[in-house]
C-alpha positions, 0 to 999 in steps of 0.5 A: 122946112127945118128940122131940129135946131134950125137944121134945114132938111132941104140941105140934107136931101141935097147933100144925099143927091150930091153923094149919090151923084159922086158914086154914079160919076165913078160908076159910069166913068169906065163906060164913057170910053168903052170901045165895045159899047155901041154909039147909042149906049156910049152916048147915054153913059156920057150924058149921065156922067156929065149930067152928074158933074154938078156934085162938086159944085153942090158940095161947095154950095152946101159948104158956103150955105151951111157955114154962113147960116151957122156963123151969120150972127155974132162974133166970128172967132177965126182961129178956133173956126179954122183949128176945128176944120183943119183938125177934122179935115187936114189930119185925116187927109194927111193920114189917107195920103200917107196910107196911099203913098205907102201902098204905092211905094210898096208896089213900086209905083212911086219912089220913096221920097219926102219931097215927092210926098210933100208935093203930092200932099200939097197938090192933092193929086196922089189919088185923083179924088183927094184934090177936093180936100185941097180945094175946100181947105182954101175956102175954109181959109177964106171964109172969114173974108166971104162972111164979111163981104156978104154981111157988109155989101149987097149979096146980088152984086157980090154974086155977080162979081164972083161970077164975072171973076170966075169967067175971066179966070177961066178965059184968060188964066191957065196954069197946071192945077188950076182945077183945084184953085179956089177962083175956079169954083168961087161962084159955087161957094158964093152962091151958097152964101147968097142962098143963106142971105136970101133963102126965104125969098128964093124959096118963094120964087123958085117954089112956083111950078114954072120956075122949077120946070124952067130950071129942069129944062135948063139942066137937061139942055146944059147936060146935053151940051156938056155931053156933046162937047165931052164926046167930041173931046175924048171919044171923037178926038175933035177940037172943042172950045175949052172956054165954052165947055167951062162956061157951060159947066159954070152954069151948074150953080142953078142946080142947087136952086132946083134940087134944094126945092124939089129934092124934099118932095122927091125923097118923101114921095119915094119913101111914101111909095116904099 
């Protein structure tokens, strides 16, 4: 279902769901460890919060999908591509980081130090949500390589390869700020390119009721497991297998399959009822 100039409405709907998920994640975050809430209420908030953590994978999926759709054919001019994205992303990021830093300095939260500011700028941790900019810039820098690989080699083997690299990275590699290093999220971005290459075939297969139902059940099951593990870690203060938790989270790439097929019908049905 394409809009003007070949724009896919499915992607717009999916982006809207992801934006809504981000809002709800931050809205429910304060209640996840709410001591005065009853066990059942707290468990419900934890489930909702964890079930919505597909948001960051979703934005990376959308970025990979849209970029490959746009630059799939013809010559790819890397430096004009990069210049445009860096101007649109890095400059606003720098200004917002500077604004936050100035505010923190005035309130005596952080010291006035160029070195400190530069470190926070490069790591994206002056304010928590800014880390995503550091992450997406890495994928912009590497998009030319991703594009070349998916044009030259089998998308099936590439997706499997990125998934295995992702798993090995989570299992055997750890360092501070690994959560904003591109390999940690490479499966999600690669899946976007995979969908762009095989979109019509994927729509035909996943458009069947049984496939969508299976994905919905898998989504709920993994969300329950994530919520259970999260509750053990942060509420009950019990030890959990961090690799298992990350592995469960890595299965969120299947949610684009669900939402990109179902969301247009959900949105149009909801609008029709208004």
